[in-house]
C-alpha positions as CSV (number, residue, x, y, z in Angstrom):
1,M,100.2,88.2,86.8
2,R,97.1,87.9,84.6
3,R,96.4,84.4,85.7
4,R,96.7,85.4,89.4
5,L,94.3,88.3,88.9
6,Q,91.4,86.4,87.4
7,N,89.1,86.9,90.4
8,C,87.1,89.5,88.5
9,S,86.8,87.4,85.4
10,K,83.5,85.8,86.5
11,L,81.9,89.2,86.0
12,R,82.0,88.6,82.3
13,D,79.8,85.6,82.7
14,M,77.3,87.7,84.6
15,Q,76.5,84.7,86.8
16,P,74.5,85.5,89.9
17,V,76.6,85.3,93.0
18,R,74.7,85.1,96.3
19,S,77.8,86.2,98.4
20,A,81.2,87.8,97.9
21,N,82.8,84.4,98.5
22,G,81.1,83.0,95.4
23,I,83.5,84.7,93.0
24,W,86.6,84.4,95.2
25,E,85.9,80.7,95.9
26,K,85.8,79.9,92.2
27,N,89.3,81.4,91.9
28,R,90.7,79.3,94.7
29,A,89.5,76.3,92.7
30,A,91.4,77.8,89.7
31,N,94.7,77.6,91.7
32,Y,94.4,81.3,92.7
33,T,95.4,80.5,96.3
34,D,97.8,83.4,97.3
35,L,95.1,85.7,98.5
36,A,94.5,86.0,102.3
37,Y,90.7,86.6,102.6
38,N,87.5,85.2,103.9
39,F,84.2,86.9,103.2
40,V,81.1,86.0,105.2
41,N,78.9,88.7,103.7
42,S,78.8,90.8,100.6
43,T,78.5,94.1,102.4
44,G,81.9,94.2,104.1
45,L,80.2,94.9,107.4
46,P,82.1,93.6,110.4
47,D,82.2,89.9,111.3
48,P,85.0,88.1,113.2
49,D,85.4,85.7,110.3
50,H,85.4,88.4,107.6
51,Y,88.8,89.6,106.5
52,T,91.1,90.5,103.6
53,S,94.3,92.4,103.2
54,A,95.4,95.7,101.6
55,R,97.4,93.6,99.2
56,D,94.4,91.6,98.1
57,I,92.3,94.7,97.6
58,T,95.1,96.3,95.5
59,L,95.4,93.2,93.3
60,V,91.6,93.1,92.8
61,T,91.6,96.8,91.9
62,A,94.4,96.3,89.4
63,A,92.5,93.4,87.8
64,T,89.3,95.4,87.6
65,I,91.0,98.3,85.9
66,R,92.8,96.0,83.4
67,E,90.1,93.4,82.8
68,F,86.9,95.4,83.1
69,P,87.5,99.0,82.0
70,E,83.9,99.3,80.9
71,Y,82.8,98.7,84.5
72,Y,85.7,100.5,86.2
73,T,84.4,103.8,84.9
74,W,81.5,103.5,87.4
75,Y,83.9,104.2,90.2
76,A,84.5,107.8,88.9
77,V,80.8,108.7,88.8
78,K,80.5,111.6,91.2
79,E,76.8,111.2,91.9
80,F,73.8,109.2,90.8
81,T,70.0,109.3,91.5
82,Y,68.1,106.2,92.3
83,N,64.5,106.1,93.4
84,D,64.5,109.9,93.5
85,I,67.4,109.9,96.0
86,K,70.6,111.6,95.0
87,Q,73.7,109.8,96.2
88,P,77.1,111.5,96.0
89,N,80.3,109.5,95.7
90,R,82.1,109.7,99.0
91,N,85.5,109.7,97.4
92,N,86.2,113.5,97.8
93,L,89.3,113.2,95.6
94,L,87.1,112.9,92.6
95,W,86.3,116.6,93.0
96,R,89.8,117.7,94.0
97,D,92.1,116.0,91.5
98,D,91.3,115.2,87.9
99,S,93.8,112.3,87.8
100,V,91.7,110.4,90.4
101,D,89.2,107.8,88.9
102,G,88.1,105.7,91.9
103,V,87.7,103.5,93.8
104,K,85.9,103.0,97.2
105,T,85.5,104.6,100.6
106,G,84.6,102.8,103.7
107,H,84.2,103.0,107.5
108,T,83.8,100.5,110.3
109,E,84.4,101.0,114.0
110,E,87.2,98.5,113.9
111,A,89.0,99.7,110.8
112,G,88.2,103.4,111.0
113,Y,87.9,105.4,107.8
114,G,89.5,104.0,104.7
115,L,89.9,104.4,101.0
116,V,90.9,102.2,98.1
117,G,92.1,104.9,95.6
118,S,93.4,105.0,92.1
119,A,94.7,107.8,89.9
120,K,96.1,107.9,86.4
121,Q,98.9,110.4,86.0
122,G,100.2,110.2,82.4
123,D,101.4,106.7,81.9
124,R,101.6,106.0,85.6
125,R,98.8,104.3,87.6
126,I,98.7,104.7,91.4
127,I,96.6,102.3,93.4
128,F,96.6,102.7,97.2
129,V,94.8,101.4,100.3
130,I,94.6,103.4,103.5
131,T,92.8,102.4,106.6
132,G,92.5,103.3,110.3
133,L,91.9,107.0,110.0
134,D,89.7,108.8,112.5
135,T,87.7,111.1,110.3
136,K,86.5,111.6,106.7
137,A,88.6,114.7,106.5
138,E,91.7,112.8,107.6
139,R,91.0,110.2,104.9
140,A,90.7,112.8,102.2
141,E,93.9,114.6,103.3
142,E,95.9,111.4,103.5
143,A,94.7,110.2,100.1
144,E,95.5,113.6,98.6
145,R,99.1,113.4,100.0
146,I,99.5,110.0,98.4
147,V,98.3,111.1,95.0
148,N,100.3,114.3,94.9
């Protein structure tokens, strides 16, 4: 499994990558071919040729937690200030459940509201991906049901 999840390993090298495909393409070259993705931008904003799967995102999340724990802690930051602008983390579960430690919220017209979530409950790690919800509140409620 470790070999298959090396897509985050390039972070260690701190090499500049001009697009999301940069890291992922290096992994295809390293015989990491079982992911079903194509990135055409680094933002995740809609494009007909931009896609990935919940499975891929789950695998990348697991690899990030395992391989880069020093960076993974960033996902649990509840808010930060940059350029005098305070930005809250949009993952409401961070305030509702102490076991939750990340990962990423999102919204597009096509996919609806979604969340890649993770929680550590004792020795058990839960990683989940939800998409297609109509509101932020629905996203938070569904995620809370999964965690609890």
